[in-house]
N, C-alpha and C positions, 0 to 999 in steps of 0.2 A: 727193847720191848717197851711199849707204852700202852696204857689203858685209855679208853674213852667210853662214854655212856651211849647206850643204844638210842637215847632220846635225841641225839644229835643227827641221826640218820633220817631226818624229815624229808630230804629230797631224794631218797633212794627210790628207784623204780619199783612199781608194784611187783611183788614176788621175790624181790632181792633185798628187802629190809631184814636186818638181823632177826626180828620177831617173826618174819615169815618162815624162817628156818628153825628157830627155837623160841616158842611163844613166851617163855618165862625169862628170856635173856635180859640181863640188866647192863652188862658190860661187854666190850669187845677189846681183847688184848691183841695188839698188832706187833708182829715179830719181823725184824728186818735183818738181813745178812748181805754183806757187800763182797764183790769180787775184785781182784787186783786190777789196777788201772791199766797195766800193760796188756791185759786181755783185749781191751778196746783198741789199742794202738797197733798191734801186730795184725798181719793179714793171714790169720789162721782160723779157718772155719771150725776145725776140730777143737782148738783151744776154747773158742767162744761157746761151742756146743757143750763141752765138758764142764765149763764154768757154770753154765745155766743148770745143767742136770745135777751137778754137785750141790748147788745152792738150793734147788727145789727139794732134793732129798733131805738135806740138812734142815730146811725150814719145816718140812712135814714131820720130821723126827722131833724137832723142838716143840711143835704144836701138840704132838701126841704125848710127849713127856709132861708138858705143862698141863694138859687135860687130865692126865693121870694124877698129878699132884693136887689139882683142884678137887678131884673126886675123893682123894684120900683125906681131904679137909672137909668132907661132907658137902661139897658143892657139886654142881653139874657143869659140864663143859662139852663143847662141840668143836673139834678142830676142822677148819675149812682148808681144803687142798690149796697148796701154793700155786699150782698150775693145773695140769690135767689130772683127773677127768673133770669135765663139766657137762651139764645136761642140755642147757639152752643152745640151740643151733638154728639159724636162719639159713637154709640151704641156698636160697636165691641170692642173698647178700653175702654168703660165706662169712656170716657173722656169728661168733661164739661169745658167750658171757659166763663167767663163773658165778657161783652162788652168792658171792659177796665181792664187792670191789675193794680189794686190799689197798689200792693206792688212795682211794677216797677215804677209807678208814684211817690210813696213815696220816693224812692231812688233819682229820678230825682229832687224832690222837697227838698232834703236835710234832710229828716227825719231819715234816717238810711241806713243800708246795708242789703243784703240778706245773710242768713246763708246756710249751707250745707243742712239743712232741708227745704230750699226754703222760710222759714218764714222771715218776716221783723224783724231785730234787731235794737233797738233804744238805745241811750245812757241812757235815763231816765228809761225806763220800759222794757228793754230787748225784749223778743219775745212776750210780753203780749199785743200787740197793734193790734186791728182790724181797718179796714179802709173803707172809702168811698171817692168818688170824685165828683166834680162838674166841668163841662165844661162851659166856658163862652167866649163871644166875646170881653170881656173887656181885654185890654192888661195890665197886672199887672207886678210890679217889681218882678222879679223871684229870687228865692234862688238858689245858686249854688248846683249842685248835691253833695250827700254825698260821700266823697272820702275815708274815713277810712273804714277798714274792721273790723267790730266788732266780726265776727266769728273767734274763736281761731283756728289758723292754724293747730296745732297739735291735736286738739280735733276731734273725730269722734263718740262721744257718741250717737248722734241721728241716725247715720247710723247703728251702731251696735245694737241699742236698738229697732229699728223698727220691731215689731213682724211680719209684712207682707213683710219685705224686699223690701219695695216700694221706698226707697230713693237711688238714684244713686250717690249722691255727686257732681253732675255736674249741679245742679240747676233744676233738673227734678224730678218729682214724677210719679211713675207708678200708676195712679189713679185706674186702674182696681184692682190692688192688695190692695191698701189702702182701697178701699171701702168695701172689704171683712170683715174688722175688725173695720172700722171707726165708725159704729153705730149699734145699736140693737133696736128691737121693743119689749117692755115689754108685759107681759100677759094682762095688762090693755089697751095696745094699744099706749103707749107713745113711740115716737122715741127719743132715747137718744144717745149722743156721747158716744162711748165706748172706744176709744183709743186717747190719747193725749201724748204718750210717747215722740215724737219728741220735744214737748214743755217742758214737765216735766223734762227731763234729761239735757236739754241745760243749761249750766252754765251761759249764758248771759240772765238772766231773772229777776234779782233783781232791786231795785231802785238804780242804780249805782250812779247817781249824787245826788239823795236825801240823800243817806247815808252819802256822804261826806259833804253835806250841813248841815245835822243834827248835826254834830260835832260842827259846828259853832253856833248852836242855840239849846240849850237844851230844850226850851219850845216846847211842842207838840201842834200843831194846826190842828184840823180836817178840811178838805176842805168841802165846801158846794157848 
């Protein structure tokens, strides 16, 4: 979790600035959780779907607990959904947008940079981090924006591997094309993620810092 100031959101689209949601907001707290690397490697639509669902629920719970803590300290807080629901929808373009761009907030909060696949890339967990945010009227000591570019300049694996040709390499995704292959509905009626190639092929996905730290400490400790 990292804080950033709402003053940094100068380039946010009209209607999606933190102050459009909460007029007295001063800070944005960005929360991130990662899923296991093996989820990307195996060919299990069920495993990927459950990983995403689990993280989104956990992120929303964290945002609500954090908002409650802020209120108990006489502050005001607004948790922003990690995923659905969202209000904005362009039917023709099949384009949806959440109230706040968590990934852009994460860059401003110093958590990572954006890749050509538009996903957040972090030093610790690569592209395996999902996000939520909390707006608050409490002025917090902000982190500087993330200035390194973790996306490998000469790499275009995500662009070439997208089966829907939905990635443009300029920070945009043609959602209408992506949605055609993004998910499926099984005969049982389960809706599953069906494509995660842009995450899977990205070389920035491992425990980059943890691998280097592991060399310093041969003892393996499971996190709880």
